[in-house]
C-alpha positions in Angstrom: -40.0 47.7 83.9 -41.8 44.7 85.4 -45.1 43.4 84.7 -47.4 41.2 86.8 -50.3 38.9 86.2 -53.6 40.4 87.7 -56.6 38.3 87.0 -58.2 36.2 84.1 -61.9 34.9 83.0 -63.8 33.5 80.1 -64.5 36.0 77.2 -67.2 34.9 74.7 -66.8 36.8 71.4 -68.4 36.6 68.1 -65.3 34.8 66.9 -65.7 32.2 69.8 -64.5 32.0 73.5 -61.1 33.2 74.6 -59.5 33.2 78.1 -58.9 36.8 78.7 -55.9 37.4 80.9 -55.0 40.9 82.4 -51.3 42.1 83.2 -50.2 45.5 85.0 -46.9 47.1 84.9 -45.2 49.4 87.5 -47.0 52.6 86.3 -50.4 51.0 86.5 -50.8 50.4 82.7 -52.9 47.4 81.8 -52.2 45.0 79.0 -54.6 42.1 77.8 -53.9 38.7 76.5 -56.7 36.6 74.9 -55.9 33.1 74.5 -57.0 29.7 73.0 -55.7 26.2 73.7 -52.9 27.6 76.1 -53.3 26.7 79.9 -51.3 29.0 82.3 -48.3 27.6 83.7 -49.0 26.4 87.1 -47.0 28.4 89.6 -47.1 25.6 92.0 -45.7 23.1 89.7 -42.9 25.4 88.8 -41.9 25.8 92.5 -42.3 21.9 92.9 -40.0 21.3 90.1 -37.2 23.2 92.1 -37.5 20.3 94.5 -37.9 17.5 92.1 -36.7 18.7 88.8 -36.3 15.7 86.6 -39.8 13.9 86.7 -41.8 17.3 86.7 -39.7 19.0 84.1 -39.9 15.9 81.8 -43.8 15.9 82.3 -44.1 19.6 81.3 -41.7 19.2 78.3 -43.7 16.3 77.1 -47.0 18.2 77.5 -45.8 21.3 75.8 -44.1 19.1 73.0 -47.4 17.7 72.1 -49.0 21.1 71.6 -48.6 22.9 68.1 -46.8 26.1 67.8 -49.1 28.9 68.8 -50.4 31.6 66.4 -49.7 34.8 68.2 -50.7 38.4 67.1 -49.1 41.4 68.9 -51.5 44.1 68.4 -51.1 47.6 69.7 -54.4 49.4 70.9 -56.3 51.4 68.1 -59.5 53.0 69.5 -60.4 54.4 66.2 -59.8 51.3 64.2 -60.7 48.5 66.8 -63.9 50.3 68.3 -64.7 52.8 65.8 -64.2 50.9 62.4 -62.1 53.6 61.0 -61.1 53.3 57.4 -57.9 55.3 57.8 -55.8 52.3 59.2 -56.2 48.5 58.9 -56.1 47.9 62.5 -59.7 46.8 63.1 -59.5 44.1 60.2 -56.0 43.0 61.4 -57.6 42.4 65.0 -60.6 40.5 63.8 -58.9 38.4 61.4 -56.4 37.3 63.8 -58.9 36.3 66.3 -61.0 34.4 64.1 -57.6 32.7 62.7 -56.6 31.9 66.2 -60.0 30.3 67.1 -59.8 28.1 63.7 -56.3 27.0 64.6 -57.4 26.4 68.3 -54.0 27.1 69.7 -52.7 30.7 70.2 -53.1 34.4 71.8 -53.8 38.0 70.9 -51.4 40.1 72.8 -53.3 43.4 73.1 -50.9 46.3 74.1 -52.0 49.4 75.6 -50.0 51.9 73.5 -52.4 53.8 71.4 -51.3 55.4 68.2 -47.9 53.7 68.0 -47.0 54.8 71.5 -48.0 58.6 71.4 -51.5 58.2 72.9 -54.8 59.2 71.6 -54.6 62.9 71.7 -51.6 63.1 69.7 -52.7 60.6 67.4 -55.8 62.7 66.5 -53.7 65.7 66.1 -51.4 63.6 63.8 -54.6 62.7 62.0 -55.4 66.4 61.4 -52.0 66.9 59.8 -52.8 63.8 57.5 -55.9 65.5 56.6 -53.8 68.3 55.2 -51.7 66.0 53.1 -48.9 64.7 55.2 -48.3 61.0 55.7 -48.4 59.3 58.9 -44.6 59.3 59.5 -44.4 63.0 58.7 -47.3 63.9 60.8 -45.8 62.4 64.0 -42.4 63.9 63.4 -43.9 67.4 62.8 -45.3 67.0 66.3 -42.0 66.5 67.9 -42.7 62.8 68.2 -41.1 59.7 67.2 -42.2 57.7 64.2 -43.0 54.7 66.4 -42.6 54.8 70.4 -44.0 51.4 71.1 -42.1 48.8 73.0 -42.7 45.0 73.4 -41.0 44.3 76.8 -44.1 43.1 78.3 -44.6 40.4 75.6 -41.9 38.1 77.3 -43.8 37.9 80.5 -47.4 37.4 79.0 -46.2 34.7 76.8 -44.3 33.1 79.8 -47.6 33.1 81.7 -48.9 30.5 79.3 -45.6 28.6 78.8 -45.0 29.9 75.2 -41.2 30.3 74.2 -41.8 29.4 70.1 -44.5 31.2 67.9 -46.0 31.6 64.5 -46.2 35.4 64.6 -49.0 37.1 62.7 -47.3 40.3 61.3 -46.0 42.3 58.7 -43.5 44.3 61.0 -39.9 42.8 61.1 -39.4 44.6 64.2 -41.6 42.5 66.2 -39.9 39.5 64.8 -36.6 41.0 65.9 -37.6 41.9 69.4 -39.1 38.2 70.0 -36.0 36.7 68.5 -33.6 38.9 70.6 -35.4 38.0 73.8 -35.4 34.3 73.6 -38.8 33.8 71.8 -38.2 31.4 68.7 -40.4 32.9 65.8 -40.7 29.6 63.7 -42.9 31.4 61.3 -43.8 34.8 60.1 -47.5 34.7 58.9 -48.5 37.8 56.9 -51.6 39.6 57.0 -52.9 42.3 54.6 -56.9 42.6 55.2 -58.9 46.0 55.4 -57.4 47.8 52.2 -59.4 50.6 51.0 -58.9 53.8 49.1 -58.8 55.8 52.5 -55.8 53.7 54.0 -53.7 52.7 50.8 -51.4 55.6 51.1 -51.1 54.8 54.8 -50.1 51.1 54.1 -47.7 52.5 51.3 -45.9 54.6 54.0 -45.6 51.5 56.2 -44.1 49.6 53.3 -41.9 52.5 51.8 -40.8 54.2 54.8 -41.2 52.0 58.0 -40.1 48.7 56.6 -43.3 46.6 56.8 -43.2 43.5 54.5 -46.4 44.3 52.7 -47.1 43.2 49.0 -46.4 45.6 46.4 -50.0 45.5 45.1 -52.7 46.8 47.4 -55.4 46.2 45.0 -55.5 42.6 45.8 -55.7 41.7 49.6 -53.4 39.0 50.8 -55.4 37.4 53.4 -54.0 35.5 56.5 -52.0 32.7 55.2 -53.1 30.0 57.5 
């Protein structure tokens, strides 16, 4: 599946101002990238570099070399957590903490991927919530509905990062699958930055399931929140 850039604008937020970029795939699904300190790679310069590669590529390489390795968060959409402040997950606090950290760092991006409920969609996510209310964990709830434990894909990330000339990242994640995907597709993950925020009595078992059954790299003690290691 291919992805193309559609448009961008300034986005002031309570964390600071971001540039917001919209991408769309072949099926019309939209994904969002918020950036700070990452100018768009000029497509004209790319075309010109084919005609005069040495001088322009050296200039571009020098510019990129002066830029710090950006802080990147790949965040899948979570309406209940991001918009409604649900306590059943840690998604909202993760998003807000990452946005604040990127603003403080001055160079980075949020890749906000439109794949609700680990890719199963909002309706099925709420069906899974109902099963969780009956005592099933987040993984078993998906499987009981005949759905995969995690249906997310990350093939849009390469095109989004290429748009701002990023091929090396400091990745904010507890999920080793994200590190593996970027590495396998030519993105150098120079550092994995752990993130454990928003822990509460309502989501402790959810986090334990991610750690124990889904391989997420989480601290064994949820009583002490490990905040973003900047």
